[in-house]
C-alpha positions in Angstrom: -13.1 3.6 -21.7 -14.7 0.4 -21.0 -14.3 -3.5 -20.3 -16.8 -5.5 -22.0 -17.0 -9.3 -22.7 -16.5 -10.1 -26.4 -17.0 -13.2 -28.3 -14.0 -14.9 -27.6 -15.3 -18.7 -27.5 -16.6 -20.5 -30.8 -15.6 -22.8 -33.5 -13.2 -23.0 -36.3 -13.9 -20.8 -39.3 -10.9 -19.6 -41.3 -12.7 -18.6 -44.7 -11.0 -18.0 -48.2 -10.2 -14.3 -47.0 -8.8 -14.0 -43.5 -10.1 -10.7 -43.6 -13.6 -11.9 -43.7 -13.1 -14.5 -40.8 -9.9 -15.8 -39.3 -11.1 -18.0 -36.7 -9.6 -21.2 -35.5 -10.3 -23.7 -32.8 -7.7 -26.2 -32.3 -7.6 -29.1 -29.8 -10.1 -27.4 -27.9 -13.9 -27.8 -28.8 -16.9 -25.6 -27.5 -19.7 -26.7 -25.1 -22.8 -24.9 -24.5 -24.3 -24.2 -21.4 -27.2 -26.4 -20.6 -28.2 -24.3 -17.4 -29.0 -21.0 -18.7 -27.4 -19.5 -15.6 -23.7 -20.3 -16.3 -20.7 -17.6 -16.5 -20.9 -17.4 -20.0 -23.1 -18.8 -22.9 -20.4 -21.4 -23.8 -17.0 -22.3 -22.9 -14.0 -24.1 -24.6 -12.4 -27.3 -23.4 -9.2 -29.2 -24.1 -9.7 -32.5 -26.4 -9.0 -35.5 -24.7 -5.3 -36.7 -24.6 -4.2 -40.0 -25.4 -3.4 -42.4 -22.8 -1.8 -45.4 -23.8 -3.6 -48.5 -23.3 -1.6 -51.4 -25.3 1.0 -51.4 -27.4 0.8 -53.9 -30.2 3.5 -55.0 -32.9 3.0 -55.1 -36.5 2.8 -51.1 -37.6 -0.3 -49.0 -37.9 -3.5 -49.8 -36.2 -5.8 -50.6 -39.5 -9.0 -52.0 -37.5 -10.7 -52.2 -34.4 -13.7 -54.0 -33.3 -15.8 -54.8 -30.3 -16.6 -58.5 -30.5 -18.1 -59.4 -27.4 -18.0 -57.2 -23.5 -14.7 -59.1 -22.9 -13.1 -59.6 -26.1 -12.2 -57.3 -29.2 -10.2 -57.7 -32.3 -7.7 -55.5 -33.4 -5.7 -55.5 -37.1 -2.3 -54.0 -36.6 -0.5 -54.1 -39.9 -0.7 -57.7 -41.2 -1.4 -59.1 -37.5 -4.9 -59.9 -36.3 -5.1 -59.9 -32.5 -7.8 -60.5 -30.0 -8.0 -58.1 -27.1 -8.8 -58.2 -23.3 -10.4 -55.4 -21.3 -7.0 -55.3 -19.6 -5.6 -54.3 -23.1 -3.8 -57.7 -23.4 -3.2 -58.6 -26.8 -2.7 -62.1 -28.3 -1.9 -62.6 -32.0 -4.0 -65.2 -33.6 -3.3 -64.7 -37.4 -2.4 -62.5 -40.3 -3.8 -60.6 -43.0 -2.5 -59.2 -46.7 0.2 -56.6 -46.0 -0.9 -53.1 -46.3 -1.1 -49.7 -44.4 -4.7 -48.5 -45.4 -7.7 -49.1 -42.7 -9.7 -52.4 -42.8 -13.3 -53.2 -42.6 -15.0 -55.7 -39.9 -18.4 -56.9 -39.1 -19.5 -59.4 -36.3 -22.4 -61.7 -36.7 -22.1 -62.8 -33.1 -20.2 -65.5 -33.9 -17.4 -64.7 -36.4 -16.0 -61.6 -38.0 -15.6 -60.9 -41.7 -12.6 -58.7 -42.6 -12.8 -56.8 -45.7 -9.4 -55.7 -47.2 -9.9 -54.8 -51.1 -9.2 -57.7 -52.9 -8.9 -60.0 -50.0 -11.5 -61.2 -47.2 -10.9 -63.2 -44.0 -13.3 -64.9 -41.7 -11.9 -64.4 -38.0 -12.8 -66.9 -34.9 -12.0 -64.9 -32.1 -13.0 -67.5 -29.5 -11.2 -70.1 -31.4 -8.3 -67.8 -32.3 -8.4 -68.4 -36.0 -8.0 -66.3 -39.3 -8.7 -67.9 -42.5 -8.7 -66.4 -45.8 -11.7 -66.6 -47.9 -10.9 -68.7 -51.1 -14.4 -69.4 -52.5 -14.1 -69.0 -56.2 -17.5 -66.9 -55.8 -15.9 -64.3 -53.6 -14.2 -61.7 -55.8 -13.0 -59.4 -53.2 -14.6 -56.8 -50.5 -14.1 -53.2 -49.8 -16.4 -52.5 -47.0 -18.3 -55.1 -44.9 -21.4 -54.9 -42.4 -24.1 -57.2 -41.1 -27.5 -57.0 -41.2 -30.5 -59.4 -40.2 -28.2 -62.6 -40.3 -26.4 -61.6 -43.5 -22.9 -60.5 -44.0 -22.9 -57.7 -47.0 -20.2 -56.3 -48.9 -19.0 -54.0 -51.6 -17.3 -55.7 -54.8 -14.5 -53.4 -55.4 -14.6 -51.6 -58.9 -18.2 -52.4 -59.7 -21.6 -51.2 -58.8 -22.5 -54.7 -56.9 -22.5 -55.9 -53.3 -22.8 -59.9 -52.1 -24.0 -61.1 -49.4 -23.5 -64.3 -47.4 -25.8 -67.2 -46.6 -28.3 -66.6 -44.1 -26.8 -67.0 -40.6 -23.5 -68.4 -41.9 -20.5 -67.9 -44.0 -21.1 -69.7 -47.2 -20.9 -67.4 -50.3 -23.3 -67.9 -53.4 -22.2 -66.6 -56.6 -25.6 -65.6 -57.5 -26.2 -63.7 -54.3 -25.1 -60.4 -55.7 -27.3 -57.2 -56.4 -26.5 -54.2 -58.4 -27.2 -50.6 -57.1 -29.1 -49.5 -60.2 -30.2 -46.0 -59.4 -27.3 -44.6 -60.9 -24.3 -46.2 -63.3 -21.6 -45.4 -60.7 -19.4 -48.1 -59.1 -20.3 -48.7 -55.2 -17.5 -47.4 -53.0 -18.8 -47.9 -49.6 -21.9 -49.2 -47.5 -23.2 -49.1 -43.8 -26.1 -50.7 -42.0 -28.1 -48.0 -40.0 -31.6 -48.9 -38.4 -31.9 -52.3 -40.3 -31.4 -50.4 -43.5 -28.6 -51.0 -45.9 -26.8 -47.9 -47.1 -24.9 -48.1 -50.3 -22.9 -45.4 -51.2 -21.5 -44.9 -55.1 -19.3 -42.5 -56.5 -22.3 -39.9 -57.2 -25.4 -41.4 -56.0 -26.7 -43.2 -52.7 -29.3 -45.5 -52.2 -31.0 -47.5 -49.4 -32.4 -51.2 -49.2 -34.1 -53.4 -47.0 -34.6 -57.0 -46.3 -38.0 -57.5 -48.0 -37.7 -61.2 -47.8 -37.9 -62.1 -51.1 -37.0 -65.9 -51.6 -34.6 -65.0 -54.5 -32.7 -62.3 -53.0 -33.7 -60.7 -49.6 -33.0 -57.1 -50.1 -34.7 -54.4 -52.6 -34.4 -50.7 -52.6 -36.8 -48.5 -50.9 -38.8 -46.5 -53.2 -38.1 -42.8 -52.9 -34.9 -43.6 -51.1 -32.6 -42.5 -53.7 -30.1 -39.5 -53.3 -28.0 -37.7 -56.2 -25.0 -37.4 -54.1 -22.3 -39.8 -53.3 -19.1 -40.4 -51.6 -15.7 -39.1 -52.0 -14.1 -41.6 -49.8 -15.2 -44.9 -48.9 -13.7 -44.4 -45.1 -15.4 -41.3 -44.4 -18.8 -42.8 -43.7 -19.6 -43.4 -40.2 -22.7 -43.9 -38.1 -23.6 -41.1 -35.4 -26.4 -39.1 -33.7 -28.6 -41.5 -34.9 -27.9 -41.2 -38.9 -25.2 -41.5 -40.9 -22.7 -39.1 -42.0 -19.6 -39.0 -45.1 -17.6 -36.9 -47.3 -19.9 -36.2 -50.1 -19.3 -36.2 -54.1 -21.4 -35.8 -57.0 -21.9 -34.7 -61.0 -21.2 -31.2 -59.8 -18.0 -31.5 -57.4 -17.1 -32.8 -54.2 -15.9 -31.9 -50.6 -19.2 -31.1 -48.6 -19.7 -33.4 -45.4 -22.9 -34.5 -45.5 -25.5 -36.2 -43.0 -28.6 -38.2 -43.6 -32.1 -36.2 -42.6 -34.1 -39.3 -43.3 -33.6 -40.2 -46.8 -32.3 -36.4 -47.5 -28.7 -35.5 -47.4 -28.1 -32.4 -45.6 -25.0 -30.4 -45.3 -23.3 -29.9 -42.2 -19.6 -28.8 -43.4 -19.3 -24.9 -43.3 -18.0 -22.8 -46.1 -14.6 -22.6 -44.1 -14.0 -26.3 -43.7 -15.2 -26.7 -47.5 -12.4 -24.1 -48.4 -10.1 -26.3 -45.9 -10.7 -29.5 -48.2 -10.7 -27.9 -51.4 -7.0 -27.0 -50.7 -6.2 -30.5 -50.3 -4.7 -32.4 -53.2 -6.3 -35.8 -52.3 -9.3 -36.3 -50.2 -10.3 -40.0 -51.4 -8.0 -41.5 -48.4 -10.4 -39.6 -46.2 -10.8 -41.9 -42.9 -13.5 -41.3 -40.3 -14.6 -42.5 -36.8 -17.4 -41.3 -34.4 -17.5 -41.4 -30.7 -19.4 -39.9 -27.6 -18.1 -38.3 -24.6 -20.0 -36.4 -21.9 -22.9 -35.9 -23.8 -20.7 -34.7 -27.4 -21.2 -36.4 -30.1 -17.9 -36.1 -32.6 -17.4 -37.1 -35.9 -13.8 -37.0 -36.8 -12.4 -36.8 -40.4 -9.0 -37.4 -40.5 -7.1 -36.7 -44.4 -4.0 -38.6 -44.5 -2.5 -37.1 -47.5 -3.3 -33.3 -46.3 -2.0 -34.4 -42.8 -5.1 -32.7 -41.2 -8.0 -33.7 -38.7 -11.3 -32.0 -38.8 -14.0 -32.6 -36.3 -17.7 -32.0 -36.2 -19.8 -32.1 -32.8 -23.2 -32.7 -33.6 -24.4 -31.3 -30.0 -23.3 -28.0 -31.1 -23.2 -28.1 -34.6 -19.7 -26.5 -34.6 -16.4 -27.7 -36.0 -12.5 -27.7 -34.5 -9.5 -29.1 -35.6 -7.1 -31.7 -34.0 -3.5 -32.0 -34.7 -0.7 -33.9 -33.2 2.8 -32.2 -32.8 6.1 -33.7 -33.8 8.4 -33.7 -31.0 11.2 -33.7 -33.2 10.5 -31.2 -35.9 7.8 -29.1 -33.9 5.2 -29.1 -37.1 1.7 -29.9 -36.5 0.2 -32.9 -38.5 -3.2 -35.0 -38.2 -4.2 -36.4 -34.9 -2.7 -39.8 -33.8 -6.0 -41.7 -33.8 -7.5 -42.9 -36.8 -10.0 -46.0 -36.1 -12.1 -46.4 -32.9 -14.0 -48.7 -31.0 -15.7 -48.6 -27.4 -14.5 -51.2 -25.4 -13.9 -51.9 -21.7 -15.9 -48.6 -20.8 -13.4 -46.5 -22.9 -13.0 -44.8 -26.2 -10.1 -46.9 -27.6 -8.3 -45.4 -30.6 -5.5 -46.9 -32.8 -2.4 -45.0 -34.0 -1.8 -44.7 -37.7 1.5 -45.3 -37.7 2.7 -47.5 -34.6 0.9 -50.5 -33.0 -0.1 -48.4 -30.0 -3.9 -48.3 -28.5 -5.1 -45.2 -26.6 -8.0 -44.2 -24.5 -9.2 -40.9 -25.2 -9.0 -39.5 -22.0 -10.4 -35.8 -20.9 -8.4 -35.9 -17.9 -4.8 -36.7 -20.0 -3.1 -33.8 -20.9 -0.6 -34.9 -23.5 -0.7 -37.3 -26.5 1.3 -40.3 -25.1 3.8 -37.8 -23.6 3.9 -35.2 -26.5 2.6 -31.7 -25.9 -1.0 -31.0 -26.8 -0.8 -27.7 -28.9 -4.4 -25.8 -27.8 -5.2 -22.9 -29.6 -8.2 -20.4 -30.0 -7.9 -17.3 -32.6 -11.2 -15.3 -31.8 -13.2 -13.4 -34.5 -12.3 -10.0 -35.9 -12.6 -6.7 -33.6 -13.1 -3.9 -35.8 -14.5 -0.6 -35.2 -15.9 0.8 -38.6 -12.2 2.1 -39.3 -11.2 4.3 -36.5 -8.6 3.5 -34.3 -9.0 1.1 -31.3 -6.9 1.4 -28.3 -6.3 -1.9 -26.4 -5.5 -1.4 -22.6 -5.8 -4.9 -21.4 -7.2 -8.5 -22.4 -8.0 -11.0 -19.6 -9.1 -14.6 -20.4 -11.5 -15.5 -18.2 -10.4 -19.4 -17.4 -9.7 -21.9 -14.8 -6.6 -21.3 -13.3 -4.6 -22.7 -10.4 -4.1 -25.6 -12.7 -0.2 -26.0 -12.2 1.3 -29.6 -11.9 3.3 -30.1 -8.8 6.8 -30.3 -10.6 8.1 -30.1 -14.0 6.9 -28.8 -17.1 3.3 -27.4 -15.9 4.3 -26.5 -12.7 3.8 -22.8 -13.7 1.7 -23.1 -16.7 1.8 -20.3 -19.4 -0.6 -18.9 -22.0 0.7 -17.2 -24.9 -1.0 -14.4 -26.5 -0.2 -12.9 -30.2 -2.4 -10.7 -32.2 -2.6 -9.5 -35.8 -4.1 -6.4 -37.2 -4.0 -7.2 -40.8 -6.7 -10.3 -40.6 -4.2 -13.0 -39.2 -1.5 -12.5 -42.0 1.3 -11.2 -39.7 1.3 -11.2 -36.2 2.7 -9.5 -33.3 5.7 -11.1 -30.8 4.5 -13.4 -28.0 3.4 -12.1 -24.8 3.3 -15.0 -22.0 1.1 -14.7 -18.6 1.1 -17.6 -15.9 -2.3 -19.4 -15.8 -1.6 -20.2 -11.9 0.5 -22.6 -10.0 -1.2 -25.2 -8.1 -4.0 -24.1 -6.1 -3.4 -20.1 -7.4 -7.5 -20.3 -8.1 -7.4 -16.3 -7.8 -4.7 -15.8 -10.6 -5.8 -13.5 -13.4 -5.0 -14.3 -16.9 -4.3 -10.9 -17.8 -2.2 -8.5 -20.6 -1.9 -5.2 -20.6 -0.6 -2.3 -23.0 -1.7 -4.2 -26.3 -1.2 -1.3 -28.6 -3.9 0.2 -31.1 -5.3 -1.2 -34.6 -8.6 -0.8 -36.5 -9.0 -4.5 -37.0 -7.8 -6.7 -34.4 -7.6 -10.5 -34.0 -6.3 -11.9 -30.6 -5.0 -15.8 -30.6 -3.9 -17.4 -27.3 -1.9 -20.7 -27.5 -1.6 -23.3 -24.5 0.9 -26.0 -24.6 1.6 -26.8 -21.1 0.3 -30.7 -20.0 -2.3 -28.9 -17.8 -6.4 -28.5 -17.7 -7.5 -26.0 -20.2 -10.9 -24.1 -19.9 -11.6 -20.8 -21.6 -14.9 -19.5 -20.6 -14.9 -15.9 -21.7 -12.8 -13.1 -22.5 -12.9 -9.3 -21.3 -11.3 -6.5 -23.3 -10.5 -3.3 -22.1 -10.6 -0.9 -25.2 -10.8 2.9 -26.0 -12.5 4.1 -29.4 -10.0 6.6 -31.0 -10.6 8.9 -34.1 
């Protein structure tokens, strides 16, 4: 009999067959040691909680944009707000009703807002919202800003339009077609002063050539035979562009640009999860950085799931919100993001709430966060294994002064059939406040030939799992 560490920490990887791999990491993310002398190679930290920053009236938060260091713009339902760094919102106008995310870009003086068939110019300083009624404007799906021009996709076509230089005027002849393939344009983004145009099955990159007739031209060789499965999945992170891909052969891989080449970053397990969804064209992504981690957060509204890629570790994890009334898990509350007032501010997909993504907040605006780690298979080549004990090496003594979490608990269950059925729940204390020597230890765990352990924490306390030690004896 021996007590040994085993690979408990890791990312989500629930394969098509759970007999192959059944790992899950929910509302936890791995961090790899940078010192080389840490207690273990990596640890799991709890994802940030949602701390209420502002509560606006109007419905779901459809868009957020930092305009200046002191002022931001929020679209909540059909209402446009300006925001101060203190989270004070002032309604300045309205746009067409809807719940889908909008696209916004700033030229430093005004903001252009694209909402499909409609477009608007917002002057945050003057507090005005003006609908674009120019007959040369025929709608905008996604908008961005480059070299003095607003640039936007024309819905249902392969075209994009641009504004006048350093202004908001629109000329009906100032358009171009992404000509590398005959598909429609779904999205665009400006990255490193280059214009990335995402079609249904192809992507191409243009630059400002200064041509007097039309300033943008396609970069030779910057054409990719993979397009975009969801217009709002395109986002910038880690000095490049990420998106949910699609082409003539299929869809559902998450890509990042490596130069002008698409590089797959999703795993087979993530792609299996996406493949089970009935709709992925409504996927919405945002990106943010926190304590050296660069996260691409991909929400699937119809499927009710949130998947997150961490570019710093090349690992995926899941995030979810638990409905306090039903007890069911659904997609995370955050839908859109901006870095403003020194915080990562996110908007709720259902209400007008804006939150801070805060690593020291251990609830989602008061709702418990379910944190789960399901580890890799522990197999013995077909022989019996007798499990005497399992100890989580974790931060203990994290209990609160009173109320829920004053004696925080960790719940263990296990499966001996690859994660298809589970044991009863076994609970141990994570330590009341100051009980730093408390051990999260389970004993008498039975026998199995192929064991998967799963630990869940729901108390509103700091959750850090560093390692696990298993005492097991091999049988015949």
